[in-house]
N, C-alpha and C positions, 0 to 999 in steps of 0.2 A: 297807695295801691297802684299797681301797674295796669294799664289799659289792656295789655295782652292777656291778662288773667281772665278777661271777660270776652275772649275771642273763641270761636269754634268754627270748624269747617262745615260749610253748608253748600251742597250741590244745588245748582239752579233748578234741577228737577223737583226739589223739595218746596219751592216757592209756589204757593197756590195761585193760580191764574183765574180761577172761578170759584164762587162760593158753593158749598154743598147745598143741595135741595132735597128735602126741606132744610131750613136753616139749623134746626135743632138736631139734625142727624150727623153733625160733625163729630169727630172723635173728641173725647174728653179724658185728659190725663189728670188723675187725682193724686196730689202729692201731700202726704201727711208729714208736717214739719216735725212733730215730736217723735214719731216712730221711724221716720224716713221710709215708710211704706209707700209704694207707688202702684196705683190701680189704673187699668185701661177700661174706660167706659165710653158711652155715647152721651152727647151733651144733654139730652133730655133726662138722663139719669141724675142730673144736678139736684133733682128733688130728693134723692136719697140722702143728701148731705145737709139739707135745710130742715130746721125745726120750727115749730110753732113759736112765735114771738121774735124770731130772727128778723133782721132788717136787710133787705136787698136794695142797694142804692145804685142807681143808674144815672148816666149823663145823658140828658135829653137834648143835647145840642144837635143841630141839623147842618149838614154840609151844604154850603152854598154853591151855586154854579160859578166857580171861581176862575175857570179857564176860558179866556176870551181870545178868539182868533180873528185877527184883523190884518190890515195892510197899510203901509205908508202911502202918501200921495204919489210916490214913485212906482207903487205897485208891489213893493217888496213885502213878503208875508212876515207878520210879527205875532208872537204869542204873548199876551199879557195875563199874568197870574195874580189874582187879587189875594193879598195877604191879610190886611187889616184895614178897617174903615177908620179914617182919621177925623173927618168931619163930613158934612153934607156934600156928596158927590166927589169927595177926595179920598183916594185909597192908596195905601202903601202896596207896591206891586213888585213882582219879579218879571223881567222882560227878557225874551229870547227871540232873536239875538240882541243882546243889550248894548253891545259896543257902539252901535251906530245910532242909538236913541239918545239924542241930546235934549237939553231943556228947550222946550218950545216945539218939539216934534209932535205932530198930530198923527193919530192912528184912527183909521176909519173901520168901524165894525158894521155888522149887519143891523142897522137901525140905531146906531149910536156913534159918538165920536169921543175920543179921549186925547188929552194933551199932557205931555210930560212937563211937570212944573218944578221938579227938584230932584237932584241926585243925592242919595245918602251915602255915607262913608262905607256902609256894609254892602254896597252894590245894588241895593233896592232903589226904587224910584217912586216918587209921588206922582199919581196921575189924577187929573181932574176930568170928570166925565160930564157930558151934557144931558144925561138922563138920570132918573132916580134909580134906587136899588132894584125895584121890581122889574124895571126894564132891562137892567143888566142881567138879572136872573133869566130872562127870556132868551137873551142872545148867548149866554154862557153855557158851558158844559160842566158836568160834575167832574172834578179832578180825581184821577186815580193815582195811587202811589207810583213812583217811578219804576218800581220793580214789577209792576203788573203791566205786561206788554200788550195784553189783549184789551180791546175796547169793549165796553158792556153795552148791550142794546137796551138794558133795563136799568136806568139810573137808581131805582129804588134798591137795587142789590147792595149799594154802598151807603144805605141809610138804615139806621135801626128802626124797628117798627114803632117805637115811641118818639122818634125824632120830632122836635117841635120848634126849637129856638134857633133860627137860621143865623149862624155867625162863624161856623168852622170851615176850614179848608181841608180838613181830613176827618174821617169818621172815628168815633171811639169804638174801635173794632171788636172789643170783647163783647159788646152788646149786640153785634150782628147775629149772634147765635140764637137769640130769643125770638120765639114766635108769639103771637097773641094768645094762642091756645096754651102754650107753656107758661106764660105769665099768669093766665087765669088759674091754671092748676096750682101754681106756686102761691098765689093769693088765697086760694081756697084752703090751703094748708094752715093759714093763720100767719103767713109771712107778710110783713108790710113791705110794699114796693114803694120806695121813696125816690124822688127825682131832684137832682141838682144839675147845674150847668157849668161846664168849662169850655171856653172857645178854643178848639184845638188848632194849633198853628202848624205851618209846614215843617218847622224845625223838629217836629216829632219823628221825622224819618231820618234825620241827620245823625251820622255816627259821631262819637266823641273824637276830637282831633288832638287832644293833649295827651302826652305820654303818661302823665299821672292823672288818675281818675279824679282826685280832689280838685284839680286845677280847672276843670271844665266849668263854664258859665252857662247856666240854664236859661233858655228863652223865657220870655214873659207872656203869660196868658191870663185872660180875665175869667173870674169865676163868680158864681152866685149860689148861695145856699138859702132857700126859703126859711124864715124863722120857725115855721111849723116842723120842718125837717130837722132843724137843729134841736128843737124841743124833744122830738121823738128819740134822737140819738142820746141826748143827755139823760133821758128817763128810760132808756132801753131795758128790757128784761132778757133779751137774747143777745145774739152776736151780730156784728156788723159785717156783711158781705159786700165788698166793693167790686163793682163790675168795671174792671179796667183800671189802668194806671192813672187816667185822668181823674177818676173818682178818688183814688188814693191821694193824689196830690192836692185835690180840692179839700178833702176832709182834714188832711194833716196840715194844710195851710191855715185852715180855720182854727185848728187846735193850737197852732203855734202863735197866731196873731190875735185870735179872738174876733176877727173880722168875718162877717157873713158874706161879704163881697169885696172885690178889689182885684188888683193885679198880683199874680204870684209868679215868682221865679224859683220856687222851692225845688232844690235839687236833693234827692234822696239817694244816699249811697251808704254802704256799710262803714261803721256801725251806726244804726239809727234806731231810736226807740219809738215805735209806732204807738200813738196815743188814742187812735180811734178805730182803726181797721183790725178786724179779727181774722178775716179770710179774704182772699183775692181771686177773682176770676179774670183770666187774661189770656192772650194769645202767646205764640212763640215769637220772640223778638229778634231784631237785627243784632248781629254780633257787634260788640264794642259800642253799643248804644246806651243812652241814659236809661232806657226802659229795662234792659236786661240788668243794669246796675241796680235799679230800683227793686226789681224782683229779687235780686240777690241779697239786698238789704233786708227783705222780708223773710226769706226762706233760707238764706245762707248760700254763699257762692258754690260750695262743693255740691250741695244737693241740687241746685239749679242746673249746674253743668252735667251732673249725672242724669237728671231728667231729660235734658236736651239730647244727650247722647242716646238715651233709650228711645226718645221720640224719633230720631233719625233711623234707628235700627228697626222701628216698628212702622215706618213709612207714614208718620204724621205729616200734615201739611202745615207750612210755616207762613207767618206774617198775616196781613190784613184779612185775606179770604181763607185763611188756614184754620187749623183745629185749635182747640182751647185747652187750658189747664186750670185746675182749681188747686190753689195752695191753701191748706186748711190746718 
């Protein structure tokens, strides 16, 4: 498949810079895969599509304060972005500007110090810090995606209301639409809300760079599925609603390997036989990204592109703080 088949024109004005308030008042496009019917709703109308005994599965990962601003001993400003914890006090990072950060270079932060100890072939660097993770959290900032140009005064805007397990550098954004009240209403309907975890990496924002879709190599992320959640899915009476592509990749990784935890680099592209997921709640994704390819594997490329065209015509808001769609 050609990558250009997953491209579409997106004006900058369609990229949401702020979340809708309340969260569950975002627009919801409902796409019926069997009939190709498309409905325009509000996110809190999601209850109209859930039934007793359905399973709503969310990713309870929490975004860490991964953006650290410091300076070299010369005074030059440096930004260090935490990507993945390697071992105690050692993190894989992105550094900007990276060209002048050599092995041994020390960066001074507000209350901490870090030293570059290794350059990796992919351009990232290992940094060793002199403080524990909780101290890094205090001096760091919540990282927003590069296409959000406004800073947020409320870091909780970029966290789901059920965020619990701090390990991600990006939010599982489909879950940002849920409020505590909406989740309580869903639970009262007899829908079981189950929680898994996938640590979201920075590569989730990166477009595919190969001309052929199949040639792309997916980044690796760590996932965990509690045994009791797996049991609920195996013995389900209703449908499985996955909240976001991270949940989809987690569940399908488990189905493929049989492992309830571990690293996954599962890359889902058409054609793909989904073994667990019956419905998907997600946002509108970046052109030429692995995310829009995954959604196309679930609903069909032509239907996805039709839905995206309709979304632009109806002034839906795109990406992390944008509106949602339900593929059912």
